[in-house]
C-alpha positions as CSV (number, residue, x, y, z in Angstrom):
1,M,-15.0,-16.5,21.2
2,A,-12.5,-13.9,21.2
3,D,-9.0,-14.5,21.8
4,Y,-8.3,-13.5,25.5
5,V,-5.3,-11.3,24.7
6,D,-7.7,-9.0,22.3
7,V,-10.3,-9.2,25.3
8,E,-7.4,-8.0,27.6
9,H,-6.3,-5.1,25.7
10,V,-9.9,-3.7,24.7
11,M,-11.0,-3.6,28.7
12,M,-7.3,-2.0,28.8
13,L,-8.4,0.5,26.5
14,S,-12.2,1.2,28.0
15,N,-10.9,3.8,30.5
16,R,-9.8,6.2,27.3
17,L,-13.2,5.7,25.6
18,E,-15.5,7.7,26.3
19,R,-19.2,6.4,27.4
20,F,-18.0,2.6,26.9
21,K,-19.9,-0.1,27.6
22,I,-20.6,-4.2,26.9
23,V,-23.6,-4.8,24.8
24,H,-22.9,-8.1,24.4
25,K,-20.7,-11.6,25.1
26,S,-19.9,-14.1,22.8
27,P,-20.2,-12.4,19.9
28,Y,-18.5,-9.4,22.2
29,K,-19.5,-5.9,21.3
30,Y,-18.4,-3.1,22.5
31,N,-19.7,0.4,21.8
32,F,-18.2,3.8,22.8
33,R,-17.9,7.5,21.0
34,C,-15.5,7.0,18.3
35,P,-12.3,8.7,19.1
36,F,-11.6,9.8,15.8
37,C,-14.5,11.8,14.9
38,G,-15.6,12.6,18.6
39,D,-19.3,11.5,17.6
40,S,-22.1,13.9,17.6
41,Q,-20.7,17.5,19.1
42,K,-24.2,18.4,20.0
43,S,-25.0,15.6,22.5
44,K,-22.7,14.1,24.6
45,S,-25.0,10.8,25.0
46,K,-24.9,10.1,21.5
47,A,-22.2,6.7,20.8
48,R,-21.6,5.3,17.7
49,G,-18.1,3.8,17.6
50,W,-18.0,-0.1,17.7
51,L,-15.7,-2.8,18.3
52,L,-17.2,-6.2,16.9
53,E,-16.0,-9.5,17.3
54,N,-15.3,-10.9,13.9
55,K,-14.9,-14.6,12.3
56,Q,-11.4,-14.6,12.8
57,Q,-11.7,-14.2,16.6
58,S,-10.6,-10.9,16.8
59,F,-12.5,-7.5,16.6
60,T,-12.8,-4.5,13.8
61,F,-13.4,-0.8,14.9
62,Y,-16.6,0.5,12.8
63,C,-18.0,3.9,13.4
64,H,-21.7,5.0,12.2
65,N,-20.8,8.9,12.1
66,C,-17.7,9.5,10.4
67,G,-17.7,5.5,8.8
68,E,-13.9,5.1,9.9
69,S,-12.9,1.3,9.8
70,R,-10.3,-0.1,11.4
71,S,-8.9,-3.6,12.0
72,F,-8.3,-4.2,16.2
73,N,-4.4,-4.0,15.9
74,N,-4.5,-0.4,13.9
75,F,-7.4,1.0,16.1
76,L,-5.4,-0.1,19.3
77,K,-1.6,1.6,17.6
78,S,-3.8,4.5,16.8
79,I,-5.5,4.9,20.5
80,D,-2.9,3.4,22.6
81,P,0.5,2.7,20.8
82,D,2.3,1.6,24.2
83,G,-0.7,-0.7,24.9
84,Y,-0.1,-1.8,20.8
85,R,3.8,-2.7,21.5
86,S,2.2,-4.8,24.4
87,Y,-0.3,-6.6,22.3
88,I,2.2,-7.6,19.6
89,S,4.3,-8.9,21.6
90,Q,1.8,-11.0,23.4
91,K,0.5,-11.9,20.1
92,F,3.9,-13.0,19.0
93,I,4.7,-15.0,22.2
94,D,1.4,-16.9,22.1
95,K,2.0,-17.9,18.2
96,N,5.6,-19.4,19.2
97,K,4.8,-20.8,22.9
98,G,8.3,-22.7,23.4
99,T,10.6,-20.7,21.7
100,P,12.6,-17.9,23.1
101,K,11.3,-14.3,23.2
102,E,12.5,-12.5,20.4
103,E,12.0,-9.0,18.8
104,L,8.5,-8.8,16.6
105,P,9.9,-8.7,13.0
106,V,8.8,-5.6,11.1
107,T,7.6,-7.4,7.9
108,A,4.7,-9.4,10.5
109,E,2.8,-6.4,10.9
110,L,2.8,-5.5,7.6
111,E,1.6,-8.9,6.3
112,E,-1.4,-8.7,8.8
113,I,-2.7,-5.4,6.8
114,K,-1.5,-5.9,3.0
115,P,-4.2,-8.0,1.3
116,V,-2.8,-10.0,-1.5
117,F,-4.5,-9.2,-4.8
118,N,-4.2,-11.6,-7.6
119,E,-5.8,-8.9,-10.0
120,N,-7.0,-5.3,-9.9
121,P,-10.4,-5.3,-7.2
122,L,-12.1,-2.9,-9.5
123,K,-12.1,-5.1,-12.4
124,K,-15.1,-6.4,-10.8
125,I,-17.0,-3.4,-11.1
126,K,-18.1,-0.7,-13.6
127,K,-16.6,2.5,-14.4
128,I,-19.3,5.2,-14.5
129,S,-17.7,6.0,-18.0
130,Q,-18.7,2.3,-19.0
131,L,-22.7,2.4,-18.1
132,K,-25.2,3.3,-20.6
133,Y,-26.4,6.5,-20.6
134,D,-29.7,6.3,-19.1
135,H,-28.7,4.0,-16.1
136,P,-29.8,5.8,-12.7
137,V,-26.5,6.5,-11.7
138,K,-25.1,7.7,-14.9
139,K,-27.9,10.1,-14.7
140,Y,-27.1,10.8,-11.0
141,I,-23.5,11.9,-11.7
142,Q,-24.8,13.8,-14.8
143,Q,-27.2,15.8,-12.9
144,R,-24.7,16.4,-10.8
145,Q,-22.6,17.8,-12.9
146,I,-19.5,16.1,-12.8
147,P,-17.1,16.7,-15.8
148,S,-17.8,13.5,-18.5
149,H,-13.6,13.2,-18.8
150,Q,-13.7,12.6,-15.0
151,H,-16.3,9.7,-15.3
152,Y,-14.1,6.9,-15.7
153,R,-12.2,8.0,-12.1
154,M,-15.5,6.7,-10.3
155,F,-16.9,3.0,-10.0
156,Y,-20.6,1.9,-9.5
157,A,-20.7,-1.3,-6.8
158,P,-24.4,-2.9,-7.4
159,K,-23.6,-5.2,-3.9
160,F,-21.4,-3.4,-2.1
161,K,-20.5,-5.7,0.8
162,T,-20.1,-8.5,-1.4
163,W,-18.1,-6.8,-4.0
164,I,-15.7,-5.9,-0.9
165,N,-15.7,-9.1,1.0
166,T,-13.8,-10.4,-2.7
167,V,-11.3,-8.1,-1.6
168,L,-11.6,-8.4,2.2
169,P,-12.7,-11.7,3.1
170,N,-15.4,-11.3,6.2
171,K,-15.4,-7.7,6.0
172,F,-19.1,-7.5,6.6
173,E,-20.8,-10.6,7.8
174,N,-24.1,-9.3,7.5
175,F,-25.5,-9.0,4.0
176,K,-29.0,-8.3,5.1
177,K,-28.9,-4.7,3.7
178,D,-26.4,-4.9,0.9
179,E,-26.9,-1.8,-1.1
180,P,-25.3,-0.2,-4.1
181,R,-22.9,2.7,-4.0
182,L,-20.6,5.0,-6.0
183,I,-16.9,3.9,-5.7
184,L,-14.1,6.5,-5.6
185,P,-10.5,4.4,-5.3
186,F,-7.6,5.2,-3.5
187,I,-4.9,4.7,-5.8
188,D,-1.3,5.2,-5.4
189,E,1.4,6.7,-7.5
190,E,2.3,3.5,-8.9
191,N,-1.5,2.8,-9.6
192,N,-2.2,0.5,-6.4
193,V,-5.2,0.3,-4.9
194,F,-5.1,0.5,-1.2
195,G,-8.8,1.7,0.0
196,V,-11.7,3.0,-1.2
197,S,-14.6,5.9,-0.4
198,A,-18.1,4.6,-0.9
199,R,-21.1,7.1,-1.4
200,G,-24.5,5.6,-0.6
201,F,-27.9,6.9,-1.9
202,D,-30.0,6.4,0.5
203,P,-30.9,9.3,2.1
204,D,-31.7,7.7,5.2
205,G,-28.3,5.8,5.3
206,L,-24.7,6.4,6.0
207,R,-23.6,8.4,3.5
208,Y,-20.0,7.9,3.0
209,I,-18.1,4.9,3.9
210,T,-14.0,4.6,3.6
211,I,-12.3,1.2,4.0
212,M,-8.9,0.7,3.6
213,F,-7.1,-2.6,1.9
214,R,-3.9,-0.8,3.2
215,D,-3.5,0.6,6.8
216,D,-0.1,1.9,5.7
217,K,-1.6,4.6,3.5
218,P,-3.0,8.1,3.8
219,K,-6.6,8.2,3.1
220,I,-6.0,10.5,0.3
221,F,-8.0,10.5,-3.0
222,G,-6.4,11.3,-6.2
223,L,-2.6,10.6,-5.6
224,D,-2.5,8.5,-9.0
225,K,-3.4,12.2,-10.6
226,V,-1.8,14.7,-8.4
227,N,1.5,16.7,-9.3
228,F,3.0,18.0,-6.1
229,E,5.7,20.3,-8.3
230,E,2.6,22.6,-9.0
231,T,-0.1,24.5,-6.8
232,Y,-2.3,21.7,-6.0
233,F,-6.3,21.8,-4.3
234,V,-6.3,19.5,-1.0
235,V,-10.5,19.6,-0.7
236,E,-13.1,17.4,1.9
237,G,-15.0,15.4,-0.7
238,G,-13.8,13.2,-3.4
239,I,-16.5,14.5,-5.8
240,D,-15.9,18.1,-4.9
241,S,-12.1,17.4,-6.4
242,F,-13.8,16.9,-9.5
243,F,-14.3,20.3,-10.4
244,L,-10.6,21.6,-9.8
245,N,-7.1,21.5,-11.7
246,N,-4.8,19.0,-9.7
247,A,-7.0,18.2,-6.6
248,I,-6.9,15.4,-4.1
249,A,-9.6,14.9,-1.5
250,M,-9.1,14.0,2.3
251,A,-10.9,11.1,3.3
252,G,-12.7,11.8,6.9
253,A,-11.2,15.2,6.3
254,D,-8.6,14.9,9.2
255,G,-6.5,17.5,8.1
256,N,-3.8,15.1,8.0
257,M,-1.2,16.2,5.6
258,G,1.3,12.9,6.2
259,G,0.6,11.9,2.5
260,L,1.4,15.0,0.9
261,R,4.6,16.4,-0.7
262,N,5.7,20.0,-1.1
263,H,3.3,21.6,1.8
264,D,4.0,25.2,0.3
265,N,2.2,24.1,-3.1
266,A,-0.6,22.6,-1.1
267,L,-4.0,24.9,-0.9
268,I,-6.3,23.6,1.7
269,V,-10.2,24.3,0.5
270,F,-12.3,22.7,3.4
271,D,-16.3,23.3,3.3
272,N,-17.7,26.5,3.9
273,E,-19.6,25.9,7.1
274,P,-18.7,28.7,9.5
275,R,-21.3,27.9,12.0
276,N,-19.4,24.1,12.3
277,A,-17.4,24.0,15.5
278,E,-15.3,21.0,14.2
279,V,-14.6,22.7,10.5
280,H,-13.1,25.7,13.0
281,K,-10.5,23.3,14.8
282,R,-9.2,21.5,11.6
283,M,-8.8,24.9,10.1
284,E,-7.8,26.7,13.3
285,K,-5.0,23.8,13.0
286,T,-4.2,24.3,9.6
287,I,-3.5,28.2,10.0
288,K,-1.3,27.5,13.0
289,D,0.7,25.0,10.7
290,G,1.2,27.4,8.0
291,H,0.0,26.1,4.9
292,R,-2.3,28.0,2.7
293,I,-5.5,27.8,2.8
294,C,-9.1,29.0,1.1
295,I,-11.6,31.6,3.4
296,W,-14.5,31.8,1.8
297,P,-16.1,35.3,0.7
298,S,-19.3,36.2,2.4
299,W,-21.6,36.2,-1.0
300,I,-20.4,32.4,-1.0
301,E,-23.4,30.7,0.7
302,Q,-23.1,27.1,-0.6
303,K,-21.6,24.5,1.5
304,D,-19.6,22.8,-0.8
305,I,-17.8,22.9,-4.3
306,N,-20.2,21.0,-6.1
307,E,-23.5,22.8,-4.5
308,M,-22.0,25.9,-5.8
309,V,-21.4,24.7,-9.2
310,L,-25.0,23.8,-9.3
311,N,-25.9,27.2,-8.3
312,G,-24.4,28.7,-10.9
313,V,-21.3,29.9,-9.5
314,T,-19.0,30.3,-12.0
315,D,-15.0,30.0,-12.1
316,V,-14.6,28.2,-8.3
317,Q,-10.7,27.8,-8.9
318,K,-10.2,31.3,-9.2
319,I,-12.6,32.5,-6.4
320,I,-10.6,29.7,-4.4
321,I,-6.7,31.4,-5.3
322,D,-7.9,34.9,-4.6
323,N,-9.5,34.1,-1.0
324,S,-6.5,32.3,-0.2
325,Y,-4.3,33.3,2.6
326,R,-1.4,32.3,5.0
327,G,-0.7,33.5,8.3
328,L,-1.6,36.7,10.0
329,Q,-3.8,37.6,7.3
330,A,-5.3,33.8,7.2
331,Q,-6.0,33.9,11.0
332,L,-7.8,37.3,10.7
333,K,-9.9,36.4,7.7
334,F,-11.0,33.4,9.2
335,S,-12.2,35.5,12.5
336,E,-14.6,37.0,10.1
337,W,-15.6,34.2,8.8
338,K,-16.4,32.1,11.8
339,K,-18.6,35.0,12.9
340,R,-21.1,34.9,10.1
């Protein structure tokens, strides 16, 4: 049975979560529209965000639309910071009943979100560069024309959920549909693995799942390789970043620049989706914040960089640089682009 403090704070959150409903009790299941991606922009009835009771008698948040995954305390912290502080205090008091009330040490929160690795979790799976030439996933990577010198940065997990549970015990409880996935690990400047973006191969399944091993880290792929002292490209997908020099990718495409340095050196590259309202909002914010942004020229028809390469578009990096703008010029070009 879930802890009463957790249940209490879920109910306190319910008026902030659109289309919130209790699906099941013991174990608890709560359903609502995802507050991070907003669920479907076309259908207001879709609700693909879930809070599910886990074996630790708390809750785990997961969205079946954007793949966002968070522990309950970090979900609460994002949605209701005041409620989060109350929640942490209550938990601390319950844990230390009979002792005087005191302020929760800063390290207590970090201990909850930082798993202890006895070894690099990537050692349990193979790099794409280590797979045999006739392996189906190796062939898939080659078909997408990803440069061979980038293959060592990608990994293959034949049983994704099983592997994740060796890193985060009990992260997944249902193994009936365990599946292989392509792993793009998030690695920081000190070569610490702090999360993964996992691409599925089932065309009818969830394409990307993002799982963080450290919730205090930004969802950015490529921090271990980028040079912030030079021009660097910020793209939406990890695979697209392999086709550019000095590029990183924002997992979830939320446009959060918080984990980056030297913003004047950043060139933001969104997918070429002029009819996508969500992309419009992120691009507008990027321009408003004064960042340099790529506005794709009218003759580019493909959605993303990998698709451009596959369709014979040459020197994509030069196209991006030649069509990058800032300020008023970016606003004018953006207005023209979204009318296509």
